[in-house]
C-alpha positions in Angstrom: 222.4 75.9 36.3 218.3 77.0 36.1 217.3 80.0 34.0 217.7 83.1 36.0 214.3 84.9 37.1 213.1 88.0 35.3 214.7 90.8 37.2 211.7 93.1 37.8 208.1 92.2 38.9 206.3 93.5 35.7 203.2 92.6 34.4 201.6 93.5 30.9 198.2 93.6 29.7 196.5 94.4 26.6 192.9 94.8 25.1 191.4 95.5 21.8 187.9 97.2 21.7 185.5 97.6 18.4 184.4 101.1 19.2 181.3 101.2 17.0 179.7 99.1 19.7 179.4 102.4 21.6 177.5 104.3 18.9 174.0 102.9 20.3 174.4 105.3 23.4 174.5 108.3 21.1 171.4 107.1 19.0 169.6 110.0 17.3 166.6 107.5 16.5 165.8 106.7 20.2 167.6 109.3 22.4 165.3 108.3 25.5 166.5 104.9 25.6 170.2 105.7 24.6 170.6 108.2 27.4 169.2 105.9 29.9 171.6 103.3 28.7 174.6 105.6 28.8 174.1 106.7 32.2 174.0 103.1 33.3 177.0 102.3 31.5 178.8 105.2 33.2 177.6 103.9 36.7 179.3 100.5 35.9 182.4 101.7 34.2 183.4 105.1 34.9 184.3 107.1 38.1 182.8 110.5 38.9 185.9 112.5 38.1 186.1 110.4 34.6 182.4 111.3 33.9 182.8 115.0 34.6 186.0 115.0 32.0 183.7 113.2 29.6 181.0 115.7 29.8 183.4 118.6 29.5 184.7 117.3 26.4 181.7 115.8 24.8 179.0 118.2 25.5 175.6 117.3 24.2 173.7 120.0 22.1 170.9 119.7 24.7 173.3 120.4 27.6 170.9 122.6 29.5 168.0 120.1 29.3 167.2 117.4 31.8 169.0 113.9 31.4 165.5 112.4 30.0 166.7 112.7 26.5 170.3 114.0 25.4 170.8 114.9 21.6 174.1 114.9 20.0 175.4 116.1 16.7 177.1 113.4 14.5 180.6 114.6 15.0 180.5 114.6 18.7 178.6 111.5 19.0 181.3 109.6 16.9 184.1 111.1 18.7 182.3 110.2 21.8 182.2 106.7 21.0 185.7 106.3 19.8 186.7 108.0 23.3 184.8 105.5 25.4 186.1 102.6 23.3 189.5 104.0 24.3 188.8 104.2 27.8 187.2 100.8 28.0 190.2 99.0 26.4 192.6 100.8 28.8 190.8 99.6 31.8 190.5 96.0 30.5 194.1 96.0 29.8 194.8 97.1 33.5 192.6 94.4 34.7 194.5 91.8 32.6 197.9 93.2 34.0 196.8 92.8 37.5 195.1 89.4 36.7 197.8 87.4 38.9 197.7 90.1 41.6 194.4 91.2 42.3 190.8 90.8 40.8 189.9 94.3 39.5 186.4 95.9 38.6 186.4 98.7 36.1 185.5 101.2 38.7 188.6 100.2 40.7 190.5 102.0 38.0 190.9 105.6 36.7 192.2 106.6 33.6 193.8 110.1 33.7 196.1 112.1 31.3 199.2 113.8 32.5 198.9 117.5 32.7 202.2 118.3 31.1 202.7 115.5 28.3 199.1 114.6 27.7 199.9 111.0 28.2 197.4 108.5 29.5 198.1 106.6 32.8 196.0 104.5 35.1 195.5 104.5 38.8 194.5 101.4 40.5 192.7 102.4 43.7 193.6 100.8 46.9 191.3 98.3 48.1 189.2 98.3 51.3 188.4 94.9 52.6 184.7 94.5 53.4 183.7 98.0 52.3 182.2 99.0 48.9 182.6 102.8 47.9 179.4 104.4 47.1 179.7 107.1 44.5 177.2 109.7 43.1 175.1 108.3 40.5 175.8 109.2 37.0 172.4 111.1 36.7 173.2 113.2 39.8 176.8 114.0 38.3 175.3 115.2 34.9 172.5 117.3 37.0 175.3 118.9 38.8 177.0 120.0 35.5 173.8 121.1 34.1 173.5 123.4 37.1 176.7 124.8 36.8 176.4 125.3 32.8 173.1 127.2 33.6 174.8 129.5 36.1 177.6 130.1 33.4 174.9 130.8 30.7 173.3 133.3 33.1 176.6 135.0 33.7 177.1 135.5 30.2 173.6 137.0 29.6 173.9 139.1 32.6 177.4 140.4 31.3 176.2 141.4 28.1 173.3 143.1 29.7 175.7 145.1 32.1 177.9 146.1 29.3 174.9 147.4 27.3 173.7 149.3 30.4 177.1 150.9 30.9 177.0 152.0 27.0 173.7 153.6 27.7 175.1 155.6 30.7 178.1 156.7 28.8 176.1 157.9 26.0 173.4 159.7 28.3 176.3 161.6 30.1 178.8 162.5 27.1 178.2 165.7 25.5 178.0 165.9 21.6 181.1 167.3 20.0 178.9 169.8 18.0 177.2 171.0 21.2 178.2 174.4 22.4 180.1 174.4 25.7 178.0 176.2 28.2 179.3 179.5 29.7 179.7 179.2 33.4 177.5 181.3 35.5 179.6 183.5 38.0 179.1 182.5 41.6 178.2 185.8 43.7 180.2 186.5 46.9 178.6 185.4 50.0 180.5 187.6 52.2 179.9 191.5 52.4 182.6 194.1 52.3 182.8 193.7 56.4 183.6 189.9 56.0 180.0 188.9 57.3 178.0 186.2 55.7 175.0 187.7 53.2 172.2 185.3 53.2 170.7 186.4 50.1 174.0 186.1 48.3 174.6 182.6 49.9 171.0 181.4 48.6 172.0 182.8 45.2 175.2 181.0 45.0 173.2 177.6 46.1 170.9 178.4 43.0 173.8 178.8 40.9 175.8 175.8 41.7 172.6 173.4 41.8 171.3 174.6 38.3 174.7 175.3 36.5 177.3 173.0 38.2 178.7 169.7 36.9 175.9 167.1 36.6 176.4 164.2 39.0 175.3 160.8 37.3 173.9 158.3 40.0 173.7 154.7 39.1 170.2 153.5 38.8 168.9 151.2 41.6 168.0 148.4 38.9 171.7 148.6 37.6 173.1 148.3 41.0 170.9 145.2 41.7 171.8 143.6 38.4 175.5 144.0 39.4 174.8 142.5 42.6 173.2 139.6 41.0 176.1 139.1 38.4 178.6 139.0 41.3 176.4 136.6 43.2 176.2 134.3 40.2 180.0 134.5 39.5 180.7 133.3 43.3 178.3 130.6 42.8 180.1 129.4 39.6 183.4 129.7 41.3 182.1 127.7 44.4 181.1 124.9 41.9 184.1 124.8 39.9 186.4 124.7 43.2 184.3 121.8 44.8 184.7 120.0 41.3 188.5 120.7 41.3 188.9 119.5 45.0 186.8 116.3 44.3 189.0 115.3 41.4 192.3 116.4 42.7 195.3 114.0 42.0 196.6 114.5 45.6 193.6 112.9 47.0 194.0 109.5 45.2 195.2 106.5 46.9 196.6 103.8 44.7 199.1 102.5 42.3 199.9 104.2 38.8 200.1 102.1 35.8 201.7 102.8 32.6 199.2 103.0 29.7 199.2 103.3 26.1 196.2 103.8 23.9 196.2 103.9 20.0 193.2 103.8 17.5 193.2 101.9 14.1 190.2 102.3 12.3 187.1 100.9 14.0 189.3 99.5 16.6 191.2 101.0 20.0 194.2 99.3 21.2 195.5 99.6 25.0 198.3 98.1 26.6 199.0 98.5 30.4 202.2 98.1 32.2 202.2 97.3 36.0 205.0 96.9 38.4 204.7 94.9 41.8 206.9 94.8 44.7 
């Protein structure tokens, strides 16, 4: 009797990556070349959603500048290199798991993390015969994030300014504790003994209420303008965040989920992928 076949159509792939190879992309000695090479690497390996995750997690110290020359502190650069090594190993492991089923490119695989367990998993995007998907370039993706960060920075600065203005208004309208309470001026009767309107008394009453009445503080035009500008900036920022959320939504993905394990040991990242086929 011949051996029984394996009861499930499973395939395993594994890969080991030496993550110091990615240190060159975060070099402080030649930031212009390293930045250009990093963006080229992203265009070949990471999907737009993966790039946005990277930039949110590893924001360069020169985040509000152009992509011409990004600068990184040493700790962020080291962590980013380890992160890229793990992502590279995970994608290569998926490629090997699918070797007998489909020939995959790195940008046909997306590595995500479960929102509840934080465990990584992969998605092999369904292929479309005869058509190549065109994505935004890495430079454009980063430029959009820079624009969003600038809006967020302006919101923070405008919020501080608005808070200071509110304090100034409150301080100008508050009465010092040591200040004596003014004695209210009695308002004269505006009707005579026959119940008819006394115009002289009416004029005097108007003078009393206008000079001695409660002070009405009006919001300066500049302050109202600042608040409108702040509201417009917040609306713009929320629009950008919502656009990113929709673009990266899990529900929009079409493909097959692959189990992923990523571990780090010294200078090496080890990844294993488990794929199931029909």
